[in-house]
C-alpha positions in Angstrom: -4.3 -22.9 -21.5 -1.4 -21.5 -23.5 2.0 -21.1 -22.0 2.6 -17.3 -21.4 6.1 -17.7 -22.8 4.6 -18.6 -26.2 2.6 -15.4 -26.2 5.1 -12.9 -24.8 8.6 -14.5 -25.2 10.8 -16.4 -22.8 10.4 -13.8 -20.0 6.8 -12.5 -20.1 7.2 -10.6 -16.9 10.9 -9.9 -16.9 13.4 -11.6 -14.7 11.7 -13.6 -11.9 12.3 -12.0 -8.5 12.9 -13.5 -5.0 10.5 -11.0 -3.5 8.2 -8.2 -4.8 10.2 -5.1 -5.7 13.6 -6.8 -5.5 16.4 -4.5 -6.8 14.4 -1.3 -6.2 14.5 1.0 -3.1 11.5 0.2 -0.8 9.3 3.1 0.1 7.1 3.2 3.2 4.3 5.8 3.2 3.2 7.0 6.7 -0.2 8.7 6.7 -2.8 9.6 9.3 -4.7 12.7 10.4 -3.2 15.8 11.9 -1.6 15.1 15.3 -2.0 11.4 15.1 1.7 10.8 15.9 3.3 10.2 12.5 6.5 12.1 13.3 6.9 10.5 16.7 6.6 7.1 15.0 9.2 7.9 12.4 11.6 9.4 14.9 11.4 6.3 17.1 12.0 4.0 14.1 15.0 6.1 12.9 16.6 5.9 16.3 16.6 2.1 16.2 19.5 0.3 14.5 17.1 -1.0 11.8 16.3 2.6 10.9 19.8 3.3 9.7 20.4 4.4 6.0 16.9 5.7 5.7 15.9 8.8 3.6 12.9 10.8 4.7 10.6 12.9 2.6 8.2 15.1 4.7 5.0 16.6 3.2 4.5 19.5 5.7 1.1 21.2 5.8 1.5 24.9 6.3 4.4 27.3 5.9 6.7 26.2 8.7 8.6 23.0 8.3 8.2 21.8 11.9 8.3 18.1 11.2 11.3 18.6 8.9 13.2 20.3 11.7 12.4 17.4 14.1 13.4 14.7 11.7 16.5 16.4 10.4 18.3 15.5 13.6 17.6 11.8 12.8 18.3 11.5 9.1 20.8 13.0 6.8 18.4 12.9 3.7 15.2 14.9 4.3 13.3 16.6 1.5 10.6 19.0 2.6 7.7 19.5 0.3 5.9 22.7 1.2 3.1 22.9 -1.4 0.4 21.3 0.6 -0.9 17.8 0.1 1.1 15.2 -1.7 -2.2 14.0 -3.2 -2.7 17.2 -5.3 -0.3 19.9 -6.4 2.6 18.6 -4.3 2.4 15.2 -6.1 4.8 16.5 -8.8 7.2 17.7 -6.1 7.2 14.2 -4.6 8.2 12.8 -7.9 11.0 15.3 -8.2 12.2 14.6 -4.6 12.3 10.9 -5.3 14.1 11.3 -8.6 16.6 13.7 -7.1 17.3 11.4 -4.2 17.9 8.5 -6.6 20.2 10.5 -8.7 22.1 12.0 -5.8 22.5 8.5 -4.3 24.0 7.2 -7.5 26.4 10.1 -7.9 27.4 10.1 -4.2 26.0 13.6 -3.4 24.1 12.1 -0.5 25.1 9.2 1.8 23.9 5.8 0.7 20.3 4.9 1.8 18.5 1.6 1.7 14.9 2.8 2.0 12.7 5.8 1.9 9.9 6.9 4.3 7.4 9.4 3.1 5.4 11.3 5.8 2.3 12.7 4.2 0.3 15.7 5.3 -2.4 14.9 7.8 -5.1 16.1 5.4 -3.7 14.1 2.4 -5.7 11.4 0.6 -3.3 8.5 0.0 -4.9 7.2 -3.2 -3.2 9.7 -5.6 0.1 9.2 -3.8 -0.1 5.4 -4.5 -1.0 6.2 -8.1 2.3 8.1 -8.5 4.3 4.9 -8.3 2.5 3.7 -11.4 2.4 6.9 -13.4 6.0 8.0 -13.1 8.3 5.6 -15.0 11.5 6.9 -13.4 10.1 6.6 -9.9 8.8 3.1 -10.7 12.2 2.1 -12.0 14.0 3.0 -8.8 11.4 2.6 -6.1 8.9 0.0 -5.0 6.0 0.9 -2.7 6.5 -1.5 0.2 3.6 -0.4 2.4 1.1 2.2 3.5 1.1 2.7 7.3 -1.8 4.6 8.8 -1.5 6.1 12.3 -4.8 6.4 14.1 -5.1 8.6 17.3 -7.0 6.3 19.7 -8.2 9.3 21.8 -9.6 11.5 18.9 -10.5 8.8 16.3 -14.2 9.1 16.8 -14.1 12.9 16.4 -11.7 12.8 13.5 -14.0 10.2 11.7 -16.9 12.7 11.9 -15.0 15.8 10.7 -12.5 14.4 8.2 -13.6 12.3 5.2 -9.9 11.5 4.6 -9.8 9.4 7.8 -11.8 6.5 6.3 -9.8 6.5 3.1 -6.5 6.5 5.1 -7.7 3.4 7.0 -9.2 1.4 4.1 -6.1 1.8 1.9 -3.6 0.9 4.7 -1.4 -2.1 4.6 -0.8 -1.7 8.4 -2.6 0.3 11.0 -0.9 1.7 14.1 -2.9 2.9 17.1 -1.3 5.8 19.0 -2.1 7.2 22.4 -3.7 3.9 23.6 -2.1 4.5 27.0 -4.3 7.5 27.7 -7.5 6.3 26.0 -10.3 4.5 27.8 -10.0 0.7 27.4 -13.5 0.5 26.1 -12.8 3.2 23.5 -9.8 1.3 22.2 -11.7 -2.0 22.0 -14.5 -0.4 20.0 -12.0 1.4 17.7 -10.2 -1.8 16.9 -13.5 -3.4 15.9 -14.4 -0.4 13.7 -11.0 -0.4 12.0 -11.1 -4.2 11.5 -14.5 -3.8 9.8 -13.2 -1.1 7.5 -10.0 -3.0 6.6 -10.1 -6.7 7.6 -6.8 -7.4 5.8 -4.5 -4.9 7.6 -2.8 -5.9 10.9 -3.6 -3.4 13.7 -0.6 -2.7 15.9 -0.2 -0.7 19.1 2.5 2.0 19.4 4.1 0.0 22.2 4.5 -2.9 19.8 6.2 -0.7 17.3 8.6 0.7 19.9 9.6 -2.9 20.8 10.0 -3.8 17.1 10.4 -0.7 14.8 10.9 -3.0 11.8 7.0 -3.1 11.7 7.2 0.3 10.2 9.6 -0.6 7.4 8.6 -4.1 6.3 5.3 -5.8 5.9 7.2 -9.0 5.7 8.1 -8.7 9.4 4.4 -9.0 10.2 2.0 -11.9 10.2 -0.5 -10.9 7.6 -4.2 -11.6 7.9 -5.3 -14.6 5.8 -7.1 -14.2 2.5 -10.8 -15.3 2.6 -13.4 -15.2 -0.1 -16.0 -14.3 2.5 -14.0 -11.7 4.3 -16.3 -9.1 5.9 -16.9 -5.9 4.0 -17.0 -2.4 5.4 -20.1 -1.3 7.4 -23.2 -0.6 5.3 -23.0 3.1 6.1 -19.5 3.3 4.6 -18.6 4.3 1.1 -15.8 1.6 1.0 -15.7 -2.2 0.8 -12.6 -4.3 1.6 -12.7 -8.0 0.7 -10.6 -10.7 -1.0 -11.1 -13.3 -3.7 -9.3 -16.6 -4.2 -9.1 -19.0 -7.1 -7.6 -22.5 -7.2 -7.2 -22.9 -10.9 -4.3 -21.0 -12.7 -5.2 -18.1 -15.0 -4.2 -17.7 -18.6 -2.5 -14.3 -18.3 -4.4 -12.7 -21.2 -7.7 -13.8 -19.6 -6.7 -12.2 -16.3 -5.8 -9.0 -17.9 -9.1 -9.0 -19.8 -10.9 -9.3 -16.5 -9.0 -6.4 -15.0 -9.4 -4.3 -18.1 -13.2 -4.9 -17.9 -13.3 -3.9 -14.3 -11.2 -0.8 -14.8 -13.2 0.2 -17.9 -16.5 -0.2 -16.2 -15.7 1.1 -12.7 -12.1 2.1 -12.6 -12.8 5.2 -10.5 -14.2 3.0 -7.8 -11.3 0.5 -7.7 -9.3 2.3 -5.1 -6.7 -0.5 -4.8 -6.2 -4.1 -5.9 -3.2 -6.1 -4.9 -2.2 -9.7 -4.6 -0.7 -12.8 -6.1 -1.9 -14.4 -9.4 -1.3 -18.0 -10.3 -0.5 -18.0 -14.0 -0.2 -21.0 -16.2 3.4 -21.8 -17.0 4.8 -19.7 -14.2 6.4 -21.6 -11.2 5.9 -18.6 -8.8 3.1 -16.1 -8.4 2.7 -12.9 -10.4 2.4 -9.9 -8.1 -0.1 -7.3 -9.3 -1.1 -3.8 -8.1 -3.9 -1.7 -9.5 -5.0 1.8 -8.4 -8.2 2.9 -10.2 -7.5 2.9 -13.9 -3.7 2.4 -13.5 -1.6 -0.7 -13.0 2.0 -1.2 -12.0 4.1 -3.5 -14.1 3.5 -7.1 -12.9 6.3 -9.0 -11.3 6.9 -12.7 -11.3 8.4 -14.3 -8.1 10.6 -17.4 -8.2 8.5 -19.2 -5.5 5.2 -18.9 -3.6 5.8 -17.1 -0.3 2.7 -18.6 1.4 3.0 -22.3 0.3 0.2 -23.6 -1.9 -0.1 -21.9 -5.3 -3.4 -20.0 -5.4 -4.6 -16.7 -6.8 -5.3 -14.3 -3.9 -6.5 -10.8 -4.5 -7.4 -8.0 -2.1 -9.9 -5.4 -3.3 -10.5 -2.0 -1.8 -13.4 -0.4 -3.6 -15.9 2.4 -3.3 -19.5 1.0 -3.5 -18.5 -2.2 -5.2 -19.2 -5.3 -3.1 -17.5 -8.7 -3.5 -20.5 -10.1 -5.4 -20.2 -7.5 -8.2 -16.5 -8.1 -8.7 -16.9 -11.9 -8.5 -19.6 -11.6 -11.2 -17.2 -9.9 -13.6 -14.6 -12.6 -13.0 -17.2 -15.3 -13.7 -18.6 -13.6 -16.8 -15.2 -13.1 -18.5 -14.1 -16.6 -17.6 -17.3 -18.0 -19.0 -16.8 -16.1 -22.3 -13.3 -17.6 -22.4 -14.8 -21.0 -22.0 -13.4 -21.4 -18.5 -15.1 -22.1 -15.2 -14.4 -19.7 -12.3 
């Protein structure tokens, strides 16, 4: 395999970073259906010392900025977006809010902040919001998406699942899932809900609201949590679901052009159904992993890390797809590697 430096120069992925998104402002997106408890979660986190120096952007559904009023007592930087869902018309306003916050931070018009929390409308689809971090160059320069936290109402989850298609997408795209109102839900209901959520998204840790109150850093940083291990045979979503969540691992390093060819093939053939792809890629000639993020046809700039955060170098990719099982994705990897004269 050819050294990537010979193909792209001495720094094919830019300066190697100590962690993903280093040097940019981390952004945590909090989603969940109406009334799930997103605002309560954010207020509790901001009241904790770890929540200091946090900017909040609220996507309020409806005309009255109720959540904005509640949160304004806890944070000095709150931008209310009143156009409806972030995922559609309000997406442009989110871009503007993030750009304005970055500019005002640099010029001293707002107090310094170390992170941003975006609370979405309860009816938002999170996919287009995640896309915004790849489509807006200014936003991508200043901010790094650190995690998508989905709040699930343990009491009303079954009813919400039936009436709101966005419920499932909010769960399958989550990096972390928080169960609210477990103290007033029947124990059997909570147990069944945990099984259902784990089947939809086996890679996301499922936390209880009480755990978050004890350690609010769970909201702000995925690194504070023990992540689920990557497995090639991770269970997919139930057969009656439109979504599949699974992971793939590869022991041998990739030639970067070959890896990009594989991903270009996938996005070209079924990009609309690749809701999210994320993970570490072992690239020939790179001492640390290359972090990749894809959302449908879009990809964020890859970032090289200085060292492997989980020990043994190995490509580990998590796929969240719509109607694409692990076998189909693995077949594309195998076919492109075979054309390149390489074994999967």
